[in-house]
C-alpha positions in Angstrom: 0.0 0.0 0.0 1.5 3.3 -1.0 1.6 6.3 1.3 -0.4 9.4 0.5 1.6 12.4 -0.5 1.8 15.2 2.2 1.2 18.8 1.3 2.0 21.7 3.6 -0.3 24.7 3.3 0.8 28.0 4.7 -1.7 30.8 4.8 -2.4 33.6 7.3 -6.1 33.3 6.8 -7.9 30.5 8.6 -10.7 30.6 6.0 -8.2 30.0 3.2 -6.4 27.2 5.1 -9.7 25.4 5.5 -10.7 25.9 1.9 -7.3 24.6 0.6 -7.4 21.7 3.0 -10.9 20.7 1.8 -9.7 20.8 -1.8 -6.7 18.7 -1.0 -8.7 16.1 0.9 -10.7 15.4 -2.3 -7.4 14.7 -4.0 -6.5 12.0 -1.5 -3.4 13.6 -0.1 -2.4 14.3 3.5 -2.5 17.9 4.5 -0.7 19.8 7.2 -1.1 23.5 7.7 0.1 26.5 9.5 -0.6 30.3 9.7 3.1 31.1 10.5 6.2 31.3 8.3 8.5 30.3 11.2 6.5 27.2 11.8 6.7 26.4 8.1 10.4 25.8 8.5 9.9 23.3 11.3 7.1 21.5 9.6 8.9 21.2 6.3 12.0 19.6 7.9 9.9 17.3 10.1 7.3 16.1 7.5 9.2 16.6 4.2 6.1 17.4 2.2 5.7 16.7 -1.5 4.6 20.3 -2.1 4.3 23.5 -0.1 1.6 26.1 -0.9 3.0 29.3 0.6 1.0 32.5 1.2 3.3 35.4 0.1 1.8 37.8 2.6 2.6 36.2 6.0 2.5 38.3 9.1 5.4 36.8 11.1 8.1 36.2 8.6 8.6 37.4 5.0 7.8 34.7 2.6 11.0 35.3 0.6 13.0 34.5 3.8 11.0 31.3 4.2 11.8 30.3 0.6 15.5 31.3 1.0 15.8 29.1 4.2 14.0 26.2 2.6 16.2 26.3 -0.5 19.4 26.6 1.6 18.6 23.5 3.7 19.6 20.1 2.2 16.5 18.4 3.7 14.0 20.9 2.1 15.8 22.3 -0.9 14.0 20.2 -3.5 10.5 20.6 -2.3 8.3 22.3 -4.9 6.9 25.6 -3.6 3.8 27.2 -5.0 3.5 30.9 -4.1 0.0 32.0 -3.3 -0.4 35.7 -4.3 -3.4 37.9 -3.4 -5.2 39.0 -6.6 -5.0 42.7 -5.7 -1.2 42.5 -5.0 1.0 43.9 -7.8 3.8 41.7 -6.6 6.6 41.1 -9.1 6.2 37.6 -10.3 9.7 37.4 -11.7 11.2 38.3 -8.3 9.0 35.6 -6.7 10.3 33.0 -9.1 13.9 34.2 -8.7 13.5 33.8 -5.0 13.0 30.0 -5.5 9.3 29.5 -5.9 8.5 26.9 -8.5 5.1 28.2 -9.5 2.4 30.6 -8.3 -1.3 30.8 -8.1 -3.5 33.9 -7.4 -5.9 34.2 -4.5 -8.8 33.9 -4.0 -8.0 30.2 -4.5 -9.4 28.5 -7.5 -10.0 24.7 -7.0 -8.9 23.9 -10.6 -5.6 25.7 -10.1 -4.9 24.0 -6.9 -5.7 20.6 -8.5 -3.5 21.5 -11.5 -0.5 22.4 -9.3 -0.9 19.2 -7.3 -1.2 17.0 -10.4 1.8 18.7 -12.0 4.2 18.5 -9.0 3.2 15.0 -8.0 3.5 13.8 -11.6 -0.1 12.7 -11.8 -0.5 14.1 -15.3 1.5 13.7 -18.5 1.5 17.3 -19.6 1.4 20.8 -18.0 -1.8 22.8 -18.4 
């Protein structure tokens, strides 16, 4: 019996955490979540998730610092990170990708985009959408 992939969801909004967790449950993956950037670092090392969905507007720790730490740590450097960007934010996407994020999606979350990211990074599809 194969083990379910684990996905770490990091979002400062409890509502968004619950929404993404609900979407992921329907995909038959294990989900862990946190509202804090600092806790992300601990959870990533402890659980070694298959993917990290990372809110780019965390309150406690700048998301680019979270990405920098994850990329510099041997245990977490290869974990795909999907940056989650608020729709109203004019954040520089290029800068986000340069910081080490593998992909991004805009908020409010869209179920089909979450599913597409999971399918892509877990290799559950043969081509990118």
